[in-house]
C-alpha positions, 0 to 999 in steps of 0.5 A, spaced: 565 648 581 566 641 583 557 640 584 557 643 577 559 638 573 552 633 572 552 626 574 552 621 569 546 616 567 552 609 569 546 604 565 547 609 559 554 609 559 555 602 560 550 600 555 554 604 550 562 601 552 557 594 550 554 597 543 560 600 542 565 593 544 559 589 539 560 593 533 566 596 532 573 594 532 577 594 540 584 597 537 581 603 533 577 605 539 580 602 545 582 609 548 574 611 548 572 605 551 577 606 557 577 613 558 568 611 558 570 605 563 573 611 567 567 615 567 562 611 569 566 609 576 568 617 576 562 621 574 563 627 576 570 627 575 571 633 570 579 630 568 575 625 564 570 628 561 576 633 557 580 627 556 572 624 553 571 630 548 579 631 545 579 622 545 573 623 540 576 628 536 580 625 534 577 620 532 575 622 525 570 619 521 569 614 526 566 619 531 560 618 526 560 609 528 561 612 535 555 616 535 550 611 532 552 606 537 553 610 542 549 615 542 549 618 549 556 620 548 554 626 544 549 627 551 556 628 555 559 632 551 554 637 550 553 637 557 560 640 557 559 646 552 554 648 557 558 648 564 559 656 566 567 657 563 567 664 565 572 667 570 
């Protein structure tokens, strides 16, 4: 199962972090930035991907702004939708 988590593109994660910090209020997205930085350090960590999904879900109306400035996040989140979770 550990090999099923695809590797994220570190350059695109770094770009996403930079864009979010530049265009959105840091206080509003601090947990999102933290999990993205952790994911950049450990790109195959499934728990961090799940945390990213939970944090993104909790952003409410900010989701649109996040995806405007960091569209790569939608690719990371969508990749998790297609993983095999069958028992």
